[in-house]
VOBA-1610 file (N, C-alpha, C; in pm, whole numbers, padded with zeros to 5 digits, always signed):
BEGIN
Met-01007-02880-08586Met-00923-02969-08505Met-00989-03104-08487Asn-01125-03103-08471Asn-01196-03229-08452Asn-01188-03317-08575Arg-01183-03252-08696Arg-01176-03329-08819Arg-01037-03385-08843Met-00933-03316-08793Met-00796-03360-08818Met-00766-03490-08747Gly-00825-03512-08630Gly-00795-03633-08553Gly-00830-03760-08628Pro-00955-03781-08673Pro-00990-03902-08750Pro-00912-03914-08880Arg-00884-03798-08944Arg-00810-03804-09071Arg-00668-03856-09048Leu-00604-03811-08940Leu-00470-03861-08908Leu-00473-04008-08874Leu-00578-04051-08804Leu-00590-04192-08769Leu-00606-04279-08893Arg-00676-04225-08995Arg-00696-04303-09116Arg-00569-04314-09200Thr-00488-04208-09199Thr-00368-04208-09284Thr-00244-04262-09214Ala-00246-04269-09080Ala-00126-04314-09007Ala-00081-04454-09047Pro-00170-04554-09057Pro-00123-04688-09096Pro-00061-04689-09236Ala-00119-04614-09329Ala-00063-04611-09465Ala+00077-04552-09465Ile+00094-04443-09388Ile+00227-04380-09378Ile+00326-04477-09316Leu+00281-04550-09215Leu+00367-04646-09147Leu+00411-04757-09242Val+00317-04809-09323Val+00350-04916-09418Val+00448-04866-09524Leu+00423-04745-09575Leu+00513-04688-09676Leu+00653-04668-09620Ala+00660-04615-09496Ala+00791-04596-09433Ala+00861-04730-09410Leu+00781-04833-09379Leu+00837-04966-09355Leu+00899-05022-09483Ile+00830-05009-09596Ile+00882-05060-09723Ile+01011-04987-09762Ile+01010-04853-09748Ile+01131-04776-09780Ile+01246-04819-09690Gly+01217-04838-09561Gly+01320-04881-09467Gly+01376-05017-09500Met+01288-05110-09544Met+01336-05243-09579Met+01427-05241-09702Phe+01392-05156-09802Phe+01477-05145-09920Phe+01613-05085-09884Ala+01611-04983-09798Ala+01738-04923-09756Ala+01823-05024-09678Leu+01756-05099-09588Leu+01829-05198-09508Leu+01887-05307-09596Ser+01809-05355-09695Ser+01860-05460-09783Ser+01978-05411-09865Phe+01976-05284-09904Phe+02088-05229-09982Phe+02216-05230-09900Phe+02208-05181-09774Phe+02328-05175-09691Phe+02376-05315-09652Leu+02282-05406-09626Leu+02322-05541-09588Leu+02394-05611-09703Thr+02336-05602-09826Thr+02401-05669-09940Thr+02533-05601-09976Ala+02539-05468-09960Ala+02665-05397-09989Ala+02777-05445-09898Asp+02743-05460-09765Asp+02843-05511-09671Asp+02881-05654-09704Leu+02781-05735-09742Leu+02809-05875-09775Leu+02900-05886-09896Tyr+02872-05806-10002Tyr+02957-05810-10121Tyr+03100-05769-10087Arg+03113-05668-09997Arg+03247-05621-09962Arg+03323-05726-09881Ile+03252-05797-09792Ile+03317-05897-09707Ile+03366-06014-09790Ile+03282-06062-09884Ile+03320-06181-09963Ile+03388-06143-10094His+03414-06009-10114His+03485-05961-10234His+03413-06004-10362Leu+03280-05988-10363Leu+03200-06025-10480Leu+03167-05900-10558Asn+03198-05900-10687Asn+03175-05784-10773Asn+03077-05822-10883Leu+02948-05788-10862Leu+02842-05825-10957Leu+02808-05706-11046Pro+02753-05732-11167Pro+02705-05623-11252Pro+02598-05541-11181Ala+02588-05413-11215Ala+02495-05323-11146Ala+02350-05370-11157Trp+02309-05420-11276Trp+02169-05461-11293Trp+02135-05583-11208Leu+02231-05676-11190Leu+02206-05794-11107Leu+02200-05756-10960Thr+02287-05661-10916Thr+02283-05612-10779Thr+02149-05549-10749Gln+02096-05471-10846Gln+01967-05405-10826Gln+01855-05508-10813Val+01858-05613-10893Val+01756-05718-10885Val+01758-05785-10748Ile+01880-05820-10701Ile+01892-05888-10572Ile+01843-05798-10459Asn+01883-05670-10460Asn+01838-05577-10356Asn+01687-05561-10356Ser+01628-05550-10477Ser+01483-05531-10487Ser+01407-05653-10435Leu+01453-05771-10476Leu+01387-05893-10430Leu+01397-05910-10279Leu+01517-05883-10224Leu+01535-05896-10079Leu+01448-05797-10003Gly+01446-05670-10052Gly+01363-05570-09986Gly+01216-05604-09991Leu+01168-05651-10107Leu+01027-05689-10119Leu+00994-05809-10032Leu+01085-05905-10025Leu+01060-06024-09944Leu+01047-05989-09797Val+01143-05911-09746Val+01140-05874-09603Val+01019-05787-09574Ala+00994-05688-09662Ala+00878-05601-09639Ala+00748-05680-09645Gly+00740-05774-09739Gly+00620-05856-09750Gly+00594-05939-09626Leu+00701-05997-09571Leu+00687-06078-09449Leu+00640-05992-09332Ile+00701-05872-09317Ile+00664-05785-09205Ile+00522-05732-09222Ile+00486-05695-09346Ile+00350-05646-09368Ile+00249-05757-09348Ser+00284-05879-09388Ser+00194-05993-09366Ser+00169-06014-09217Phe+00278-06005-09140Phe+00262-06020-08995Phe+00178-05907-08938Ser+00203-05784-08990Ser+00125-05668-08943Ser-00023-05685-08977Gly-00051-05737-09098Gly-00189-05759-09136Gly-00257-05862-09048Trp-00184-05969-09020Trp-00240-06072-08931Trp-00267-06014-08793Phe-00174-05933-08743Phe-00191-05872-08611Phe-00310-05778-08610Ala-00323-05700-08722Ala-00434-05606-08729Ala-00567-05679-08733Arg-00572-05789-08808Arg-00698-05865-08814Arg-00730-05928-08679Ser-00629-05974-08609Ser-00654-06035-08479Ser-00703-05933-08377Arg-00671-05805-08400Arg-00716-05698-08311Arg-00851-05642-08352Gly-00904-05690-08463Gly-01035-05643-08505Gly-01032-05521-08594Trp-00912-05488-08650Trp-00904-05372-08739Trp-00939-05418-08881Ile-01066-05450-08899Ile-01110-05515-09022Ile-01098-05422-09142Ser-01133-05294-09123Ser-01134-05203-09237Ser-00995-05190-09298Trp-00892-05175-09211Trp-00757-05163-09264Trp-00709-05295-09321Gly-00752-05404-09260Gly-00714-05535-09313Gly-00768-05557-09453Asn-00892-05517-09474Asn-00952-05531-09607Asn-00883-05440-09709Met-00841-05320-09663Met-00779-05227-09755Met-00639-05274-09796Phe-00562-05323-09701Phe-00425-05363-09730Phe-00413-05509-09773Gly-00524-05584-09763Gly-00518-05725-09798Gly-00463-05752-09938Pro-00520-05689-10044Pro-00469-05713-10180Pro-00324-05669-10197Ile-00286-05557-10129Ile-00147-05510-10140Ile-00053-05610-10075Ile-00091-05661-09959Ile-00009-05761-09890Ile+00004-05887-09974Glu-00109-05930-10033Glu-00107-06049-10118Glu-00017-06028-10240Ala-00024-05906-10298Ala+00060-05876-10414Ala+00208-05881-10377Leu+00244-05826-10260Leu+00383-05829-10215Leu+00429-05971-10188Glu+00340-06053-10134Glu+00376-06193-10110Glu+00402-06266-10241Arg+00319-06239-10343Arg+00340-06303-10474Arg+00469-06255-10539Ile+00498-06125-10526Ile+00623-06073-10581Ile+00742-06135-10510Gly+00732-06147-10377Gly+00839-06211-10301Gly+00861-06355-10341Ala+00755-06421-10389Ala+00766-06560-10433Ala+00812-06572-10578Gly+00835-06457-10645Gly+00886-06461-10782Gly+00781-06439-10890Asp+00657-06408-10851Asp+00551-06382-10950Asp+00542-06232-10971Phe+00596-06182-11083Phe+00599-06039-11109Phe+00486-05994-11202Ser+00388-06081-11225Ser+00277-06046-11314Ser+00161-05980-11239Val+00175-05955-11110Val+00066-05899-11031Val+00039-05755-11074Lys-00087-05715-11062Lys-00126-05577-11092Lys-00246-05541-11008Leu-00230-05441-10923Leu-00339-05394-10839Leu-00426-05297-10917Asp-00559-05305-10894Asp-00649-05215-10966Asp-00650-05077-10900Asp-00734-04987-10952Asp-00735-04849-10903Asp-00846-04824-10802Arg-00878-04926-10722Arg-00985-04908-10623Arg-00945-04813-10510Tyr-00813-04780-10502Tyr-00765-04698-10390Tyr-00746-04552-10430Arg-00809-04508-10538Arg-00789-04371-10583Arg-00835-04268-10480Asp-00933-04304-10399Asp-00985-04210-10299Asp-00896-04202-10176His-00804-04293-10163His-00711-04293-10049His-00572-04259-10104Gln-00529-04135-10082Gln-00408-04086-10148Gln-00286-04171-10114Ile-00260-04194-09986Ile-00140-04266-09944Ile-00145-04412-09991Val-00260-04477-09966Val-00273-04618-10004Val-00270-04632-10157Gly-00332-04537-10227Gly-00330-04541-10373Gly-00190-04528-10429Glu-00111-04438-10367Glu+00027-04421-10411Glu+00107-04548-10383Leu+00079-04612-10268Leu+00147-04737-10235Leu+00115-04845-10337Ala-00015-04855-10376Ala-00054-04954-10476Ala+00014-04926-10610Ser+00021-04798-10649Ser+00088-04762-10775Ser+00236-04797-10770Thr+00299-04776-10653Thr+00441-04808-10638Thr+00464-04958-10652Val+00375-05037-10592Val+00386-05182-10603Val+00372-05225-10749Asn+00278-05164-10822Asn+00260-05197-10964Asn+00385-05164-11045Arg+00445-05047-11017Arg+00566-05008-11091Arg+00682-05102-11060Met+00695-05139-10932Met+00804-05230-10895Met+00785-05366-10961Ala+00661-05413-10963Ala+00635-05543-11024Ala+00666-05539-11173Leu+00631-05428-11240Leu+00659-05414-11383Leu+00810-05409-11409Asp+00882-05330-11328Asp+01027-05320-11345Asp+01095-05455-11322Leu+01053-05525-11217Leu+01112-05657-11188Leu+01079-05758-11297Asp+00958-05747-11353Asp+00920-05837-11461Asp+01008-05813-11584Gln+01034-05685-11614Gln+01122-05653-11727Gln+01264-05700-11702Met+01313-05683-11577Met+01447-05731-11543Met+01455-05883-11556Glu+01350-05951-11513Glu+01350-06096-11521Glu+01349-06141-11667Ser+01274-06070-11751Ser+01273-06104-11894Ser+01411-06085-11956Leu+01478-05974-11920Leu+01613-05950-11969Leu+01709-06058-11920Arg+01693-06097-11794Arg+01781-06201-11738Arg+01762-06333-11811Gln+01634-06370-11833Gln+01607-06496-11902Gln+01659-06493-12045Glu+01643-06377-12114Glu+01693-06365-12250Glu+01845-06374-12252Phe+01909-06310-12153Phe+02055-06315-12145Phe+02104-06457-12122Val+02042-06528-12028Val+02082-06666-12000Val+02059-06754-12123Ser+01945-06733-12192Ser+01916-06812-12312Ser+02019-06787-12420Asn+02056-06660-12440Asn+02155-06628-12542Asn+02291-06686-12510Val+02331-06674-12383Val+02460-06729-12342Val+02461-06880-12362Ser+02353-06945-12320Ser+02345-07091-12334Ser+02355-07133-12480His+02285-07058-12566His+02288-07092-12709His+02427-07073-12768Glu+02489-06958-12736Glu+02620-06928-12792Glu+02726-07026-12744Ile+02712-07075-12620Ile+02810-07171-12567Ile+02782-07311-12618Gln+02654-07346-12626Gln+02617-07482-12665Gln+02655-07512-12809Ser+02647-07412-12897Ser+02676-07435-13039Ser+02819-07482-13063Pro+02923-07412-13013Pro+03059-07464-13035Pro+03086-07594-12959Leu+03025-07609-12842Leu+03045-07733-12767Leu+02989-07853-12843Thr+02874-07834-12908Thr+02815-07943-12987Thr+02907-07981-13103Ser+02963-07880-13170Ser+03055-07908-13280Ser+03180-07980-13231Ile+03235-07934-13121Ile+03356-07996-13067Ile+03329-08142-13030Arg+03216-08167-12964Arg+03183-08304-12924Arg+03161-08393-13045Gly+03091-08339-13146Gly+03062-08420-13265Gly+03188-08458-13342Phe+03276-08362-13364Phe+03397-08392-13440Phe+03499-08471-13358Ala+03495-08456-13226Ala+03583-08538-13143Ala+03543-08685-13153Arg+03412-08711-13158Arg+03365-08850-13174Arg+03401-08903-13312Ala+03393-08814-13413Ala+03426-08858-13548Ala+03573-08898-13559Leu+03659-08834-13480Leu+03801-08867-13484Leu+03831-09007-13429Glu+03735-09064-13357Glu+03756-09199-13303Glu+03746-09306-13412Asp+03698-09269-13529Asp+03685-09364-13640Asp+03824-09390-13700Asp+03870-09512-13690Asp+04004-09547-13740Asp+04012-09544-13893Arg+03898-09541-13960Arg+03899-09542-14106Arg+03925-09403-14165Leu+03930-09301-14083Leu+03953-09166-14133Leu+04093-09152-14191Gly+04100-09080-14302Gly+04230-09052-14361Gly+04296-08933-14293Ala+04422-08911-14324Ala+04498-08803-14261Ala+04438-08667-14296Glu+04390-08652-14420Glu+04334-08523-14461Glu+04205-08492-14386Glu+04117-08592-14375Glu+03992-08572-14302Glu+04020-08547-14154Arg+04113-08619-14098Arg+04146-08602-13956Arg+04198-08460-13931His+04284-08412-14022His+04336-08277-14007His+04224-08173-14019His+04128-08198-14110His+04014-08107-14127His+03929-08101-14001Tyr+03900-08215-13941Tyr+03820-08218-13819Tyr+03892-08149-13704Leu+04022-08169-13695Leu+04100-08105-13588Leu+04100-07953-13604Ser+04106-07907-13729Ser+04104-07762-13751Ser+03969-07702-13711Ile+03861-07777-13735Ile+03728-07729-13694Ile+03718-07722-13543Ile+03771-07824-13474Ile+03770-07824-13328Ile+03848-07705-13274Glu+03961-07674-13338Glu+04042-07560-13295Glu+03966-07429-13316Glu+03898-07415-13431Glu+03821-07294-13459Glu+03708-07276-13357Glu+03638-07385-13326Glu+03527-07376-13232Glu+03577-07346-13091Ser+03693-07400-13055Ser+03752-07370-12924Ser+03790-07223-12915Thr+03844-07169-13024Thr+03879-07027-13028Thr+03754-06941-13017Arg+03649-06982-13087Arg+03522-06909-13081Arg+03467-06909-12938Leu+03473-07021-12871Leu+03426-07030-12733Leu+03510-06943-12641Ser+03641-06940-12665Ser+03729-06857-12585Ser+03697-06709-12604Arg+03671-06668-12729Arg+03635-06528-12755Arg+03505-06490-12686Leu+03412-06584-12685Leu+03283-06557-12621Leu+03300-06533-12471Thr+03372-06621-12404Thr+03391-06605-12260Thr+03470-06479-12229Glu+03570-06448-12312Glu+03646-06325-12292Glu+03556-06202-12308Gly+03467-06206-12408Gly+03376-06094-12428Gly+03280-06076-12313Leu+03228-06185-12261Leu+03136-06178-12147Leu+03206-06121-12024Leu+03327-06169-11997Leu+03402-06118-11883Leu+03436-05970-11903Arg+03468-05933-12027Arg+03501-05794-12056Arg+03382-05703-12032Leu+03266-05745-12082Leu+03146-05664-12065Leu+03106-05654-11918Ala+03115-05765-11845Ala+03083-05763-11702Ala+03176-05670-11627Ser+03304-05671-11665Ser+03401-05583-11600Ser+03370-05437-11626Leu+03333-05403-11751Leu+03301-05265-11785Leu+03174-05217-11717Glu+03079-05308-11692Glu+02951-05270-11632Glu+02954-05271-11481Ser+03062-05316-11421Ser+03070-05322-11276Ser+03084-05182-11217Asp+03050-05169-11088Asp+03056-05040-11022Asp+03200-04988-11011Arg+03297-05079-11017Arg+03436-05039-11000Arg+03505-05006-11132Ala+03433-05016-11242Ala+03494-04989-11373Ala+03532-04842-11383Arg+03653-04816-11420Arg+03704-04679-11431Arg+03788-04667-11559Ile+03795-04544-11610Ile+03885-04519-11723Ile+04009-04448-11668Ala+04119-04466-11741Ala+04245-04402-11701Ala+04290-04311-11816Pro+04234-04190-11826Pro+04265-04103-11939Pro+04406-04044-11931Ser+04467-04029-12048Ser+04597-03964-12060Ser+04607-03905-12201Pro+04685-03800-12221Pro+04696-03738-12354Pro+04770-03829-12452Tyr+04718-03839-12574Tyr+04788-03913-12678Tyr+04733-03873-12815Ser+04803-03915-12920Ser+04765-03880-13057Ser+04662-03980-13108Leu+04539-03933-13125Leu+04432-04021-13170Leu+04450-04060-13316Asp+04493-03968-13401Asp+04511-04001-13543Asp+04619-04107-13562Arg+04725-04102-13481Arg+04830-04204-13491Arg+04775-04341-13451Gln+04694-04345-13344Gln+04638-04471-13298Gln+04551-04535-13407Ile+04463-04456-13468Ile+04373-04511-13569Ile+04451-04554-13693Arg+04553-04476-13732Arg+04635-04511-13848Arg+04706-04646-13824Asp+04759-04667-13704Asp+04827-04792-13672Asp+04730-04911-13676Leu+04608-04891-13628Leu+04510-04999-13629Leu+04468-05034-13771Ile+04456-04933-13858Ile+04420-04958-13998Ile+04530-05038-14067Leu+04655-05000-14041Leu+04768-05072-14101Leu+04776-05215-14050Ala+04737-05236-13923Ala+04738-05371-13867Ala+04636-05461-13936Cys+04530-05400-13992Cys+04427-05477-14062Cys+04453-05486-14212Glu+04567-05439-14257Glu+04595-05436-14400Glu+04580-05572-14468Pro+04626-05683-14409Pro+04607-05813-14477Pro+04461-05844-14506Gln+04370-05804-14417Gln+04229-05834-14437Gln+04168-05753-14551Trp+04192-05621-14553Trp+04128-05543-14659Trp+04198-05558-14793Arg+04325-05593-14791Arg+04392-05619-14919Arg+04346-05752-14979Glu+04323-05850-14893Glu+04277-05981-14942Glu+04141-05970-15011Lys+04054-05882-14960Lys+03922-05865-15019Lys+03921-05754-15126Glu+04038-05700-15156Glu+04052-05595-15258Glu+03959-05478-15230Ile+03953-05439-15104Ile+03869-05327-15062Ile+03944-05196-15083Glu+03876-05100-15141Glu+03933-04967-15160Glu+03915-04889-15030Leu+04026-04857-14965Leu+04022-04792-14834Leu+04063-04647-14845Gly+03973-04557-14806Gly+04002-04414-14805Gly+04016-04365-14662Val+04122-04293-14632Val+04149-04249-14496Val+04180-04100-14494Thr+04109-04025-14410Thr+04136-03884-14387Thr+04142-03862-14236Leu+04262-03842-14183Leu+04281-03831-14039Leu+04340-03694-14005Glu+04261-03610-13944Glu+04310-03481-13897Glu+04393-03504-13770Glu+04500-03429-13754Glu+04582-03444-13633Glu+04502-03400-13511Val+04484-03496-13419Val+04402-03470-13301Val+04473-03524-13178Glu+04489-03439-13078Glu+04540-03481-12947Glu+04420-03495-12854Ile+04403-03612-12797Ile+04288-03639-12712Ile+04336-03689-12576Thr+04258-03660-12474Thr+04287-03712-12340Thr+04181-03817-12309Ala+04220-03943-12317Ala+04125-04054-12300Ala+04202-04181-12263Asp+04127-04288-12243Asp+04189-04418-12213Asp+04228-04483-12346Glu+04356-04483-12377Glu+04404-04528-12507Glu+04372-04675-12532Asp+04391-04759-12431Asp+04368-04903-12449Asp+04220-04933-12474Leu+04132-04868-12397Leu+03989-04893-12415Leu+03940-04845-12551Leu+03981-04725-12592Leu+03936-04675-12722Leu+03992-04757-12837Ser+04107-04821-12816Ser+04161-04909-12920Ser+04063-05021-12951Glu+03992-05071-12849Glu+03892-05175-12871Glu+03777-05123-12957Val+03739-04998-12936Val+03628-04938-13012Val+03665-04927-13160Trp+03781-04866-13190Trp+03819-04847-13330Trp+03841-04982-13399Thr+03903-05076-13328Thr+03928-05208-13386Thr+03798-05278-13423Asn+03699-05267-13337Asn+03570-05331-13363Asn+03504-05275-13488Phe+03503-05142-13501Phe+03439-05080-13617Phe+03515-05111-13746Ile+03647-05107-13741Ile+03727-05135-13860Ile+03707-05279-13905His+03714-05374-13812His+03696-05514-13846His+03557-05541-13903Asn+03454-05482-13841Asn+03317-05504-13889Asn+03299-05450-14031Ser+03355-05331-14058Ser+03340-05273-14192Ser+03406-05361-14297Ile+03524-05413-14265Ile+03592-05502-14360Ile+03515-05633-14374Lys+03467-05686-14263Lys+03400-05816-14264Lys+03272-05814-14347Phe+03193-05706-14337Phe+03063-05703-14401Phe+03060-05623-14532Thr+03179-05589-14581Thr+03189-05526-14712Thr+03233-05632-14814Pro+03161-05647-14924Pro+03196-05751-15022Pro+03328-05720-15092Arg+03381-05819-15156Arg+03506-05804-15231Arg+03494-05691-15333Gly+03596-05604-15334Gly+03594-05492-15427Gly+03515-05372-15378Gly+03464-05378-15254Gly+03387-05266-15200Gly+03475-05154-15150Lys+03411-05058-15082Lys+03483-04941-15033Lys+03457-04922-14884Val+03562-04877-14814Val+03553-04839-14673Val+03623-04705-14658Arg+03559-04612-14591Arg+03619-04480-14571Arg+03621-04448-14422Val+03738-04400-14374Val+03757-04362-14234Val+03793-04214-14228Asp+03718-04138-14147Asp+03743-03994-14131Asp+03754-03960-13983Leu+03850-03877-13951Leu+03866-03827-13814Leu+03882-03676-13820Arg+03794-03605-13751Arg+03797-03459-13752Arg+03771-03406-13612Arg+03817-03283-13592Arg+03791-03214-13466Arg+03673-03121-13485Arg+03572-03132-13396Arg+03453-03047-13402Arg+03441-02971-13270Asp+03482-02844-13270Asp+03479-02762-13148Asp+03557-02832-13037Arg+03487-02872-12929Arg+03553-02935-12814Arg+03535-03086-12813Gln+03508-03142-12929Gln+03495-03286-12939Gln+03553-03336-13070Ile+03571-03467-13077Ile+03621-03528-13201Ile+03509-03609-13264Glu+03519-03624-13397Glu+03421-03702-13473Glu+03496-03808-13553Phe+03472-03934-13516Phe+03527-04047-13591Phe+03413-04107-13672Lys+03435-04118-13803Lys+03328-04170-13889Lys+03386-04278-13980Ile+03318-04392-13985Ile+03360-04501-14073Ile+03240-04544-14157Thr+03258-04542-14289Thr+03151-04571-14384Thr+03193-04686-14474Asp+03102-04780-14497Asp+03133-04892-14586Asp+03021-04908-14689Thr+03049-04987-14790Thr+02950-05020-14893Thr+02907-05164-14877Gly+02888-05205-14751Gly+02857-05344-14720Gly+02710-05376-14728Ile+02670-05478-14652Ile+02534-05533-14662Ile+02429-05442-14601Gly+02470-05349-14513Gly+02373-05258-14453Gly+02294-05323-14340Ile+02217-05241-14270Ile+02137-05286-14156Ile+01996-05232-14172Ser+01897-05317-14156Ser+01758-05274-14171Ser+01719-05178-14060Glu+01613-05099-14083Glu+01566-05003-13982Glu+01526-05074-13854Glu+01465-05190-13866Glu+01423-05266-13747Glu+01543-05311-13666Asp+01648-05359-13735Asp+01767-05408-13664Asp+01851-05296-13607Gln+01841-05176-13664Gln+01922-05063-13614Gln+01887-05030-13470Arg+01763-05057-13428Arg+01722-05027-13291Arg+01781-05128-13192Arg+01830-05242-13240Arg+01879-05346-13150Arg+02026-05379-13170Val+02092-05306-13258Val+02226-05345-13300Val+02328-05340-13185Phe+02301-05261-13080Phe+02394-05251-12968Phe+02358-05345-12854Glu+02255-05429-12873Glu+02219-05526-12770Glu+02319-05642-12769Arg+02337-05701-12653Arg+02428-05816-12643Arg+02376-05933-12725Phe+02464-05996-12797Phe+02438-06116-12876Phe+02354-06090-13000Phe+02311-05966-13022Phe+02228-05942-13140Phe+02315-05941-13264Lys+02269-06010-13369Lys+02341-06017-13496Lys+02245-05978-13607Ala+02273-05861-13667Ala+02182-05812-13771Ala+02182-05903-13892Asp+02298-05963-13923Asp+02307-06054-14037Asp+02274-06195-13990Lys+02150-06238-14014Lys+02105-06369-13964Lys+02177-06484-14032Ser+02244-06457-14145Ser+02311-06565-14218Ser+02453-06588-14171Arg+02499-06512-14070Arg+02637-06528-14026Arg+02661-06666-13971Thr+02774-06724-14006Thr+02812-06855-13956Thr+02920-06840-13853Ala+02959-06953-13794Ala+03061-06949-13690Ala+03194-06899-13743Ser+03219-06923-13872Ser+03349-06884-13927Ser+03361-06736-13955Asn+03248-06671-13992Asn+03259-06529-14026Asn+03179-06440-13933Gly+03118-06494-13830Gly+03040-06414-13737Gly+03099-06416-13598Gly+03090-06303-13528Gly+03140-06296-13392Gly+03036-06340-13291Ser+03058-06298-13168Ser+02969-06339-13060Ser+02851-06244-13043Gly+02853-06129-13111Gly+02746-06032-13094Gly+02767-05943-12973Leu+02891-05939-12920Leu+02921-05857-12802Leu+03003-05734-12836Gly+03062-05730-12955Gly+03155-05623-12990Gly+03095-05484-12982Leu+02977-05463-13042Leu+02915-05331-13040Leu+02865-05292-12902Ala+02821-05391-12823Ala+02779-05363-12686Ala+02898-05314-12604Ile+03014-05378-12623Ile+03134-05335-12552Ile+03177-05197-12599Ala+03173-05173-12731Ala+03212-05043-12786Ala+03123-04932-12732Glu+02993-04956-12728Glu+02901-04854-12678Glu+02928-04822-12532Lys+02956-04926-12451Lys+02982-04904-12309Lys+03109-04822-12290Ile+03215-04850-12367Ile+03340-04775-12354Ile+03319-04629-12393Val+03246-04605-12501Val+03219-04468-12545Val+03138-04393-12439Glu+03040-04458-12379Glu+02961-04395-12273Glu+03048-04361-12152Met+03145-04447-12120Met+03235-04420-12009Met+03321-04297-12036His+03340-04263-12162His+03414-04143-12201His+03322-04023-12224Gln+03196-04032-12182Gln+03095-03927-12198Gln+03069-03896-12345Gly+03077-03998-12430Gly+03050-03980-12572Gly+02926-04056-12616Arg+02905-04060-12747Arg+02790-04132-12800Arg+02822-04186-12939Ile+02744-04284-12983Ile+02760-04345-13114Ile+02633-04322-13195Glu+02649-04278-13319Glu+02535-04260-13409Glu+02546-04359-13525Leu+02433-04402-13575Leu+02429-04503-13680Leu+02337-04458-13792Met+02388-04469-13915Met+02308-04447-14036Met+02334-04564-14130Ser+02228-04627-14177Ser+02246-04744-14263Ser+02124-04765-14350Lys+02147-04826-14466Lys+02039-04864-14555Lys+02071-05003-14607Leu+01973-05091-14596Leu+01994-05230-14631Leu+02040-05244-14776Gly+02152-05313-14793Gly+02206-05337-14925Gly+02293-05226-14980Glu+02305-05115-14907Glu+02383-05002-14958Glu+02501-04965-14870Gly+02502-05005-14745Gly+02615-04974-14660Gly+02575-04914-14527Thr+02677-04888-14444Thr+02655-04842-14307Thr+02758-04736-14271Thr+02714-04639-14190Thr+02804-04538-14136Thr+02788-04532-13985Phe+02897-04554-13914Phe+02901-04537-13770Phe+02978-04409-13740Thr+02923-04326-13651Thr+02989-04203-13610Thr+03006-04204-13458Val+03129-04183-13414Val+03160-04176-13271Val+03196-04033-13236Leu+03125-03976-13140Leu+03152-03841-13093Leu+03205-03848-12951Leu+03323-03790-12929Leu+03387-03795-12798Leu+03438-03657-12759Pro+03435-03624-12629Pro+03497-03498-12585Pro+03649-03506-12600Leu+03712-03393-12623Leu+03858-03391-12637Leu+03927-03432-12508Val+03862-03404-12394Val+03920-03438-12264Val+03817-03518-12186Ala+03850-03645-12159Ala+03762-03730-12080Ala+03800-03721-11934Lys+03705-03752-11847Lys+03730-03752-11703Lys+03753-03893-11654Asp+03830-03904-11546Asp+03858-04037-11491Asp+03741-04084-11407Gly+03757-04200-11342Gly+03648-04259-11265Gly+03601-04175-11150Ala+03687-04085-11099Ala+03649-03999-10987Ala+03594-03865-11034Gly+03575-03849-11167Gly+03521-03725-11219Gly+03624-03616-11237Arg+03755-03650-11230Arg+03860-03550-11244Arg+03914-03551-11386Val+03957-03437-11433Val+04024-03426-11562Val+04166-03476-11545Ala+04209-03561-11638Ala+04343-03618-11627Ala+04448-03508-11625Gly+04549-03528-11540Gly+04660-03435-11533Gly+04640-03322-11434Leu+04518-03311-11375Leu+04491-03208-11276Leu+04484-03270-11138Pro+04533-03201-11034Pro+04530-03256-10899Pro+04389-03265-10847Ser+04363-03363-10761Ser+04230-03379-10701Ser+04210-03275-10592Gly+04083-03256-10552Gly+04051-03164-10444Gly+04027-03025-10495
//
């Protein structure tokens, strides 16, 4: 009993600090949730997490800093020295410096050591989030700036009175193409943000999947006929319960990409089969293929495996990211097999019956 007293006294401040940090994160979550609801702001989940983490760290850092100052003023030097680096690290994180890393000097103090490890993990996670945010902003800026530069340049060229009617018409057509490209980019960004929001839901209903895919292939007939592509289609009759409109975006994206990246006279094959309690959609082309290195990043936003793509034949790099998100919302997955210069095969696996946003099977009563 005599030994338990000093041991509790040594661990009590560490427990108090840990409880304080957890409390601040919980408080920041509820405060921001109420604020978003009041002002009707719907942010992507990853951005909400960043804001909550920063707010929680900032408030906790301020309170711990005050606690450290109070402890030092009371003469609690040993605890002040122990928590000093942790407090400093939290203050730096609160100021936006996520490169901090505490050493392992606290291994002999279980609670304080765990607190230091938690701070290191949070700093690493926030640093990765910040890197993703900066990359996202850079990509968006680049994708928007490119068509805007073209529009501005050709608009100035049109001010030249010496231009002939043919040149003027050519410049106007380029401005129209770049405006369309910019519109597609903003639509894609809004679409992806909507799908990633906490309120994103699917509305599953029974429908004929083979009919949907057949109609989409026929809608693309002018494109594959123009390139003299040999198209092979095998569609097993499949009734699926899913969000028809959302899945239409997935099939359209894969069909368009296969036609776009298959050379003239190439082949594209589409297969749809039922596998036990799921469906398998497979599309194979004899196009340019994707390198092993690029296959790991092909579903990232703005990533373009074909570095030679121009504005006229290249998209925004959002199509596969949107397709992957829609498939995930249906509890499915996408598989990729490709060899550079030989072609690509995308396989989509989906359950026959998808659940809605509340986790219910379509057509069944809730409760």
